[in-house]
Backbone as ProteinMPNN parsed JSONL, in Angstrom:
{"seq_chain_A": "XXXXXXXXXXXXXXXXXXXXXXXXXXXXXXXXXXXXXXXXXXXXXXXXXXXXXXXXXXXXXXXXXXXXXXXXXXXXXXXXXXXXXXXX", "coords_chain_A": {"N_chain_A": [[161.0, 121.011, 108.778], [158.607, 121.77, 107.657], [156.934, 121.665, 109.948], [157.848, 123.722, 111.365], [157.429, 126.159, 109.914], [154.838, 125.907, 109.438], [153.726, 125.934, 112.335], [154.743, 128.766, 112.618], [153.095, 130.248, 110.577], [150.489, 129.646, 111.781], [150.651, 130.865, 114.138], [150.661, 133.751, 113.35], [148.296, 133.871, 111.885], [146.48, 133.383, 113.932], [147.189, 135.814, 115.262], [145.97, 137.663, 113.308], [143.457, 136.911, 113.606], [142.54, 137.817, 116.18], [142.591, 140.484, 115.521], [140.781, 140.883, 113.847], [138.427, 140.017, 115.278], [138.316, 141.946, 117.013], [137.66, 144.135, 115.756], [135.164, 143.32, 114.874], [133.745, 143.597, 117.4], [134.175, 146.24, 117.863], [133.449, 147.498, 115.624], [132.46, 150.315, 113.859], [130.259, 150.318, 111.921], [127.624, 148.407, 110.558], [128.572, 147.173, 108.215], [131.313, 147.05, 108.525], [131.422, 145.008, 110.573], [130.267, 143.003, 109.357], [132.37, 142.451, 107.105], [134.46, 142.083, 108.626], [133.771, 139.509, 110.06], [133.415, 138.015, 107.736], [136.174, 137.947, 107.185], [137.14, 136.762, 109.179], [136.114, 134.091, 109.387], [137.357, 133.285, 106.876], [140.09, 133.149, 107.907], [139.681, 131.237, 109.791], [139.303, 128.966, 108.042], [141.707, 128.996, 106.927], [143.434, 128.5, 109.191], [142.604, 125.619, 109.665], [143.402, 124.402, 107.083], [146.078, 124.961, 107.512], [146.75, 123.351, 109.633], [146.074, 120.904, 108.729], [148.125, 120.553, 106.385], [150.367, 120.659, 108.344], [149.724, 118.297, 109.875], [149.609, 116.26, 108.116], [147.417, 115.027, 107.404], [144.154, 115.04, 105.879], [141.737, 115.149, 106.735], [140.156, 117.345, 107.514], [139.662, 118.848, 105.613], [136.954, 118.72, 104.218], [135.361, 120.152, 106.136], [136.577, 122.473, 106.252], [136.099, 123.423, 103.645], [133.059, 123.615, 103.812], [132.702, 125.401, 105.707], [133.836, 127.808, 104.35], [131.797, 128.027, 102.349], [129.622, 128.57, 103.881], [130.178, 130.724, 105.045], [130.36, 132.463, 102.635], [127.69, 132.4, 101.646], [126.315, 133.671, 104.049], [127.766, 136.156, 104.008], [126.895, 137.435, 101.605], [124.091, 137.364, 101.972], [123.896, 139.188, 104.174], [124.821, 141.372, 102.9], [122.985, 141.78, 101.07], [120.688, 142.635, 102.801], [121.855, 144.898, 103.976], [121.942, 146.523, 101.799], [119.387, 146.746, 101.027], [118.554, 148.486, 103.083], [118.245, 147.807, 105.611], [120.038, 148.2, 107.825], [119.785, 150.731, 108.805]], "CA_chain_A": [[160.877, 122.464, 108.18], [157.35, 122.105, 107.398], [156.462, 121.878, 111.168], [158.257, 125.208, 111.719], [156.882, 127.014, 108.988], [153.208, 125.818, 109.946], [153.425, 126.887, 113.427], [154.734, 130.541, 112.307], [151.746, 130.494, 109.935], [149.254, 129.376, 112.603], [150.688, 132.124, 115.098], [150.274, 135.013, 112.409], [146.881, 133.726, 111.584], [145.781, 133.752, 115.318], [147.149, 137.614, 115.553], [144.961, 138.129, 112.563], [142.095, 136.509, 113.901], [142.331, 138.451, 117.198], [142.39, 141.601, 114.983], [139.332, 140.631, 113.25], [137.52, 139.799, 116.393], [138.286, 143.417, 117.573], [136.746, 145.005, 114.446], [133.528, 142.692, 115.116], [133.23, 144.06, 118.643], [134.085, 147.65, 118.073], [133.263, 148.145, 114.387], [131.394, 151.6, 113.84], [129.096, 150.195, 111.264], [127.167, 146.807, 110.391], [129.605, 146.757, 107.109], [132.658, 146.73, 109.232], [131.178, 143.965, 111.294], [129.963, 141.892, 108.238], [133.548, 142.369, 106.634], [135.554, 141.477, 109.788], [133.244, 138.215, 110.115], [133.997, 137.189, 106.472], [137.697, 137.748, 107.33], [137.46, 135.949, 110.617], [135.808, 132.82, 108.747], [138.516, 132.991, 106.016], [141.101, 132.89, 108.791], [139.578, 129.815, 110.221], [139.605, 127.892, 106.901], [143.431, 128.877, 106.755], [143.903, 127.727, 110.124], [142.203, 124.442, 109.293], [144.102, 124.047, 105.937], [147.522, 124.959, 107.785], [146.651, 122.106, 110.338], [145.738, 119.614, 107.656], [149.433, 120.537, 106.06], [151.122, 120.318, 109.306], [149.567, 116.992, 110.505], [149.84, 115.388, 106.963], [145.929, 114.313, 107.289], [143.395, 115.745, 105.0], [140.525, 114.594, 107.325], [139.329, 118.315, 107.867], [139.204, 119.729, 104.427], [135.501, 119.17, 103.818], [134.897, 121.018, 107.082], [136.883, 123.902, 105.789], [134.91, 123.88, 102.38], [131.756, 123.733, 104.179], [132.888, 126.75, 106.475], [133.925, 128.82, 103.504], [130.656, 128.16, 101.642], [128.464, 129.029, 104.588], [130.619, 132.253, 105.024], [130.038, 133.065, 101.318], [126.267, 132.522, 101.649], [126.141, 134.424, 105.1], [128.349, 137.488, 103.529], [125.851, 137.614, 100.494], [122.576, 137.552, 102.53], [124.269, 140.359, 105.079], [125.013, 142.529, 101.817], [121.513, 142.065, 100.511], [120.075, 143.117, 103.973], [122.266, 146.128, 104.268], [121.7, 147.324, 100.638], [117.953, 147.01, 101.061], [118.566, 149.63, 104.088], [117.744, 147.012, 106.938], [120.577, 148.432, 109.04], [119.803, 152.225, 108.689]], "C_chain_A": [[159.676, 122.89, 108.037], [156.475, 122.636, 108.891], [156.636, 123.258, 111.646], [157.562, 126.233, 111.028], [155.206, 127.017, 109.274], [152.978, 126.237, 111.179], [153.759, 128.477, 113.417], [153.459, 130.943, 111.681], [150.722, 130.62, 110.876], [149.315, 130.649, 113.774], [150.269, 133.473, 114.512], [148.774, 134.927, 112.308], [146.093, 133.92, 112.653], [145.867, 135.331, 115.613], [145.873, 138.182, 114.58], [143.54, 137.789, 112.906], [141.726, 137.523, 115.262], [141.974, 139.775, 116.436], [141.075, 141.906, 114.231], [138.312, 140.567, 114.073], [137.403, 141.283, 117.211], [137.462, 144.201, 116.836], [135.556, 144.598, 114.553], [133.031, 143.474, 116.138], [133.298, 145.608, 118.454], [133.658, 148.337, 116.815], [132.188, 149.319, 114.642], [130.26, 151.187, 113.182], [128.799, 148.69, 111.039], [128.356, 146.399, 109.249], [130.768, 146.284, 107.661], [132.454, 145.47, 109.921], [131.112, 142.828, 110.409], [131.443, 141.543, 107.67], [134.466, 141.385, 107.498], [134.954, 139.908, 110.062], [133.62, 137.206, 109.205], [135.416, 136.959, 106.717], [137.886, 136.794, 108.336], [137.211, 134.286, 109.957], [136.934, 132.369, 107.676], [139.783, 132.756, 106.771], [141.153, 131.707, 109.397], [139.868, 128.888, 109.191], [141.15, 128.03, 106.557], [143.86, 128.323, 107.586], [143.791, 126.102, 109.912], [143.087, 123.749, 108.512], [145.492, 124.057, 106.511], [147.815, 123.784, 108.662], [146.906, 120.833, 109.325], [147.425, 119.411, 107.262], [150.262, 119.994, 107.087], [150.988, 118.75, 109.668], [149.762, 115.859, 109.34], [148.35, 114.506, 106.657], [145.204, 115.273, 106.829], [142.001, 115.42, 105.462], [139.552, 116.001, 107.217], [139.04, 119.156, 106.733], [137.845, 119.814, 104.277], [134.94, 119.932, 104.747], [135.233, 122.371, 106.741], [136.436, 124.307, 104.568], [133.627, 124.314, 102.8], [131.855, 125.407, 104.933], [133.064, 128.091, 105.427], [132.78, 129.216, 102.565], [129.746, 128.911, 102.612], [128.938, 130.646, 104.793], [130.261, 133.054, 103.909], [128.548, 133.421, 101.625], [125.986, 133.671, 102.647], [126.303, 135.938, 104.563], [127.467, 137.978, 102.298], [124.67, 138.23, 100.982], [122.801, 138.923, 103.468], [124.231, 141.616, 103.921], [123.801, 143.01, 101.357], [120.871, 142.753, 101.486], [120.529, 144.556, 103.956], [122.114, 147.213, 103.049], [120.345, 147.32, 100.722], [117.55, 148.147, 102.181], [117.826, 148.795, 105.398], [118.873, 147.545, 108.057], [120.714, 149.947, 109.086], [119.258, 153.022, 110.123]], "O_chain_A": [[159.395, 124.079, 108.188], [155.69, 123.578, 108.995], [155.753, 123.885, 112.231], [157.117, 127.186, 111.666], [154.507, 128.03, 109.301], [151.997, 126.97, 111.304], [153.137, 129.294, 114.097], [152.785, 131.859, 112.152], [150.036, 131.642, 110.859], [148.33, 131.251, 114.202], [149.573, 134.243, 115.174], [148.075, 135.885, 112.639], [145.05, 134.558, 112.515], [144.941, 136.004, 116.066], [144.997, 138.949, 114.981], [142.582, 138.418, 112.456], [140.582, 137.974, 115.311], [140.883, 140.221, 116.79], [140.511, 142.992, 114.096], [137.237, 141.034, 113.697], [136.446, 141.586, 117.923], [136.59, 144.905, 117.346], [134.685, 145.443, 114.346], [131.967, 144.067, 115.954], [132.368, 146.239, 118.955], [133.495, 149.557, 116.801], [131.267, 149.256, 115.456], [129.185, 151.554, 113.659], [129.642, 147.833, 111.307], [129.004, 145.366, 109.417], [131.234, 145.193, 107.331], [133.436, 144.73, 109.867], [131.769, 141.806, 110.608], [131.769, 140.359, 107.75], [134.999, 140.318, 107.192], [135.827, 139.071, 110.29], [133.993, 136.056, 109.439], [135.886, 135.846, 106.484], [138.845, 136.024, 108.278], [138.078, 133.42, 110.074], [137.347, 131.21, 107.649], [140.615, 132.083, 106.164], [142.194, 131.086, 109.611], [140.683, 127.997, 109.429], [141.721, 127.141, 105.925], [144.729, 127.502, 107.293], [144.795, 125.393, 109.988], [143.593, 122.698, 108.903], [146.223, 123.174, 106.062], [148.898, 123.207, 108.574], [147.841, 120.033, 109.306], [148.034, 118.416, 107.656], [150.876, 118.951, 106.863], [151.984, 118.031, 109.745], [150.038, 114.696, 109.635], [148.233, 113.565, 105.872], [145.438, 116.413, 107.231], [141.102, 115.41, 104.621], [138.369, 115.885, 106.897], [138.254, 120.099, 106.831], [137.386, 120.953, 104.189], [133.93, 120.524, 104.367], [134.447, 123.31, 106.861], [136.354, 125.515, 104.346], [133.081, 125.275, 102.259], [131.127, 126.356, 104.641], [132.538, 129.181, 105.649], [132.672, 130.333, 102.061], [129.113, 129.869, 102.167], [128.163, 131.599, 104.704], [129.882, 134.214, 104.075], [128.21, 134.586, 101.832], [125.43, 134.662, 102.175], [125.405, 136.779, 104.592], [127.473, 139.2, 102.158], [124.236, 139.319, 100.607], [121.869, 139.727, 103.488], [123.642, 142.676, 104.137], [123.482, 144.191, 101.222], [120.322, 143.743, 101.003], [119.663, 145.429, 103.924], [122.145, 148.434, 103.204], [120.02, 148.417, 100.267], [116.427, 148.65, 102.199], [116.896, 149.292, 106.033], [118.585, 147.299, 109.228], [121.81, 150.398, 109.42], [119.22, 154.251, 110.17]]}, "name": "protein", "num_of_chains": 1, "seq": "XXXXXXXXXXXXXXXXXXXXXXXXXXXXXXXXXXXXXXXXXXXXXXXXXXXXXXXXXXXXXXXXXXXXXXXXXXXXXXXXXXXXXXXX"}
């Protein structure tokens, strides 16, 4: 049962990742692109953790935590950049 549910979740996350990728490429403003990149990183973390649950191995959990932390720091840095008028 877990394998089926995890496969469905992975499929849905991949569809959401494709939507984020489209927004990164076609986003009208830099803020849209930043939010889409943050969402894509969150989806990648969710994909990694879903794979961990599906396989029963938690070997990739530190990688997921690292990606989440780097995504947070990058989003904050880009938000400060936008706030100071860097993308005008």
